[in-house]
C-alpha positions, 0 to 999 in steps of 0.5 A: 216879541212881535214879528215882522209881517211881510207882504210877499204876494198880492193880485187883484181882478179888473174892476167891473160894473154890476152885471159885467162881472164874474160871480163872487167866488170865481172873481176871489179865486182869481185874486188869490191864485194871482196872490199865490203865484206872485209869492211863489206859494202853493195853497197847500202851504197857507195855514190860515185864510181871511175873507172879507165881503159885505153882500153875500151869505154866511160862509161866502168866504169858504165858498170863494177859497175852496175854488182854490183848494180844500185843505181844512184850514181856518177861514174866517169871514169878516164884514165891516162895510167899506172897510171890510178888506182892510180888516181882514187884513188886520187880522191876518197880520195879527196872525203872523205877527203873534206866531199864530201862523207862519203864511196866511192868505187874505181875500177880499171880494164883492159882487154889487148890485146896480144903484145906491147902497141900501139896507138888506134888513128892515125888520131890525135896528140899523147897524147905522141908526146912531150916525143916522141920527146925527145927520137928522139932527144936523141936516135932515134927510133928503132923497138923495142916496144916504152915503152921498148925504152923509159924506156930502154933508160933511163936505158942506160943514168943511165948506162953510167952516173954511170958505172952500169953493165947490171946484176944490172938490172937483179938482179931486175927482179930475186928479182921480180920473188922470190917475185911472187912465193909466191903471188897466185895472180901473173901472173908469179910464176916461179923463174928464175935465173940471168943468165936465166933473162940475157940469154933471148932476148935482147928487147933494151939494157939494157933490156932483155925480162925477164926485161919487164912487160907483157900485163895483164888482172885483177882488184882491188878495195878499199873502202874508208871512214871517221873516222866517217863511220869506227866508225859506222861499229866498225872498229877500228885501220884501215889502212889510207892514211897518205899523198898522191901527185899527180904530172904531168910533168915539163918542164925538162921531155920535155926540157933537152934532158934526157931520165931519166927525160922523163920517169917521174924521177922528177915527182916521186922525187917531188910527194915523197917529197910532201909526206914525207913533209905532213906526217912528215915521211921520206923514212928511216922509210918506211917498205915496198914499191909497186913501178912502176916496168914496166921495171927493169930500172924503178924500178932502178931509182925509188929507187933514186926518192923515196929517198930509196938510194942516187942518184948514189947509186942504184947499191949497194942497189941492190946487197947489198940486201937492196931492199928485206927481210932482207935488208933496206926496202922490194920493191915490195913483190907482185912481182910487174908489172914485175912478178904480171903483169900489167893491166893498169887500176887495177895496182894502186888498186893492189898495195893498195891492196897488202899494205893493207895487209902488213899493216894488217899483213895478207899477208901470205908468203910475209909478211914484219915483223912489217910493219907499213909504207908503200909507193906506187908509180905508174907512167903513161907516158904522164904523171901522178905520184902518191905517196901514204902513208899508215899508221896503227898505 
């Protein structure tokens, strides 16, 4: 019988620009220690560790965790582009759920370089070759950053299909800046008006510069355990994982000449559907969401993929304010990837941290009143999507 998995400790570093952070192992250890202290667990009680990073040498996860302690436990390294952190979380959850461990540590970290993402290995087939071919066939290549072309192209496809205004995408960035201004861990705390966002340099139609997440350095961590382990610690009513699903690409991602499907729409929709069914809870019951807003276009698409609004209904959802405080559901109270920042391996754990704080009622100025059900969406092209539902009864 599968066991319930609790999140009893979380922690994260303040995110920073490339060149302004500590080294990866220092950031990772800081986040890990914060999560352990939050859980009230010493490292010698951790039975397994799962680490996630994208840019780093093999076994960087070991080097990071060794800063906390050397106890000979299994330590796993996960690399799955932007969904790396939540992929590591998925594995840690499985270990507890299936009885392989009673308490595990999950750490995600990233030390990034300045500028747009690029390939590190040019002497072999790219892991994104199938996706790149879809883009070539659908819209060709330009000199813009490849990720902006992909997600911008998906936004443009949506705009042409539904007649969506460019300003609708900008409204998402405006909300992100407003939310991030309340988050001391966020990279960008300056509020921007819609006019300022729309006036920034165009990166790829319909995206302007302030609608694209920045390269970021940082780390996040979580401690997961069984009910029995939590009881021994005297922890009652913890936040727990009500359901979790991971999907990878379907034929529609690479065979239908659709930018929307290529950037993970069907992956997200399928993962969300699995989570709602497993938890017995629908999108209408969710109080707070941290979703993968690497670009404003992806946040808009994800509203529909997660069932927060009907297909074609994202523009009304946004302009009605149903994506923020006082509306239907608060999305990215942290400021999201757009404003909190996006250190690839850390993002999934930073999302987890924010949602645990929200369900505990300790999110300070960002607190969503009465939050009891939270949803996390973390997407990586290449590709994988992890959707996680958290509850606190």
